[in-house]
C-alpha positions as CSV (number, residue, x, y, z in Angstrom):
1,M,-80.3,-36.2,28.0
2,P,-78.5,-34.9,24.9
3,R,-78.9,-31.3,26.3
4,I,-77.1,-32.3,29.5
5,R,-74.3,-33.8,27.5
6,L,-74.0,-30.7,25.4
7,R,-73.9,-28.5,28.5
8,R,-71.1,-30.6,29.9
9,L,-69.2,-30.4,26.7
10,V,-69.6,-26.6,26.4
11,I,-68.6,-26.1,30.1
12,G,-65.5,-28.1,29.5
13,E,-64.5,-26.1,26.4
14,V,-65.8,-22.6,27.3
15,T,-62.2,-21.4,28.1
16,R,-61.0,-22.3,24.6
17,F,-64.2,-21.5,22.8
18,P,-66.2,-18.8,24.8
19,E,-68.6,-18.3,21.9
20,L,-70.0,-21.7,22.5
21,G,-71.1,-20.6,26.0
22,V,-72.7,-17.5,24.5
23,V,-74.6,-19.5,22.0
24,L,-75.8,-22.1,24.5
25,Y,-76.8,-19.5,27.0
26,S,-78.6,-17.3,24.4
27,G,-80.6,-20.2,23.0
28,G,-81.3,-21.8,26.4
29,P,-81.5,-19.9,29.7
30,G,-81.3,-16.5,28.1
31,R,-84.2,-17.2,25.8
32,A,-86.3,-18.7,28.6
33,I,-85.6,-15.7,30.9
34,E,-86.6,-13.2,28.1
35,S,-89.8,-15.2,27.5
36,L,-90.6,-15.3,31.2
37,A,-89.9,-11.5,31.6
38,A,-92.2,-10.7,28.7
39,T,-95.0,-12.8,30.3
40,F,-94.4,-11.2,33.6
41,D,-94.5,-7.8,31.9
42,R,-97.9,-8.6,30.3
43,L,-99.3,-9.9,33.6
44,A,-98.0,-6.9,35.5
45,A,-99.6,-4.5,32.9
46,L,-102.9,-6.3,33.5
47,G,-102.5,-5.8,37.2
48,A,-102.2,-9.5,37.8
49,L,-98.8,-9.5,39.3
50,S,-96.9,-7.0,41.4
51,I,-93.3,-7.2,40.3
52,A,-90.9,-4.2,40.4
53,D,-88.2,-5.8,38.2
54,T,-89.6,-8.4,35.8
55,K,-86.2,-9.3,34.4
56,L,-84.9,-10.1,37.8
57,A,-88.1,-12.0,38.7
58,A,-87.8,-14.0,35.5
59,T,-84.2,-14.8,36.2
60,Q,-85.0,-16.0,39.7
61,F,-88.0,-18.0,38.5
62,N,-85.9,-19.7,35.8
63,W,-83.1,-20.7,38.1
64,L,-85.3,-21.7,41.0
65,G,-86.9,-24.1,38.5
66,M,-83.8,-25.3,36.9
67,S,-81.2,-25.4,39.7
68,A,-82.1,-28.6,41.6
69,P,-82.7,-30.9,38.6
70,L,-79.9,-29.4,36.6
71,N,-77.3,-29.7,39.4
72,R,-78.3,-33.2,40.1
73,A,-77.9,-34.2,36.5
74,M,-74.6,-32.3,36.1
75,L,-73.0,-33.6,39.2
76,L,-74.5,-37.0,39.7
77,G,-74.6,-38.2,36.1
78,D,-77.2,-39.3,33.6
79,A,-78.9,-41.6,36.1
80,A,-79.8,-38.6,38.2
81,I,-81.7,-36.9,35.3
82,P,-85.4,-36.7,36.5
83,D,-88.1,-38.2,34.4
84,A,-90.7,-36.0,32.8
85,S,-93.2,-36.6,35.6
86,A,-90.7,-35.6,38.3
87,L,-89.8,-32.5,36.3
88,R,-93.5,-31.5,35.9
89,T,-94.1,-31.9,39.6
90,H,-91.0,-29.9,40.5
91,A,-91.9,-27.1,38.1
92,S,-95.5,-27.0,39.3
93,N,-94.6,-26.9,42.9
94,M,-91.9,-24.2,42.4
95,S,-94.3,-22.1,40.2
96,R,-97.1,-22.2,42.7
97,E,-94.8,-21.0,45.4
98,R,-93.4,-18.1,43.3
99,V,-96.8,-17.0,42.0
100,R,-98.0,-17.1,45.6
101,R,-95.3,-14.5,46.4
102,F,-96.0,-12.4,43.3
103,C,-99.8,-12.4,43.9
104,G,-99.6,-12.3,47.6
105,R,-101.9,-15.3,47.9
106,D,-102.2,-19.0,47.2
107,I,-103.5,-19.4,43.6
108,Q,-105.6,-22.4,44.6
109,Q,-107.4,-20.5,47.4
110,T,-108.2,-17.4,45.4
111,K,-109.9,-18.6,42.3
112,N,-111.8,-15.3,41.7
113,L,-108.8,-12.9,42.0
114,K,-107.9,-11.1,38.8
115,C,-104.2,-12.2,39.4
116,C,-105.1,-15.9,39.3
117,R,-107.5,-15.6,36.3
118,H,-104.8,-14.0,34.2
119,I,-102.1,-16.4,35.3
120,R,-104.3,-19.5,34.6
121,K,-104.6,-18.2,31.0
122,V,-100.8,-17.8,30.6
123,V,-99.2,-20.5,32.7
124,P,-100.3,-24.0,31.8
125,C,-99.5,-25.7,35.1
126,F,-102.2,-23.5,36.8
127,R,-105.1,-24.6,34.6
């Protein structure tokens, strides 16, 4: 909950203090996207994923996962912040769908594919 309050505060003050937005973005979504892109790069190099632009894929992956819970919390208030279980379920469902697209198959139905073996090592929700 404190992160949502900080985000609200920064959004409200970003016009007067743009550096606050830069710091929040760099330490939050920017860092997550860079980490995801690095992971996608490793998996692509192993032949586990087929992604032309890993930075774009990481950006899309990040915001697909964040958008619904974040928008609910930002627009509907603290009571709309999902609990940890709901966030895990949302992340797992979204991740499986995206990986299905990147691998070209459902990870649960292709246990012996190289793609899925590598992903299970890197992405905890697929273990």
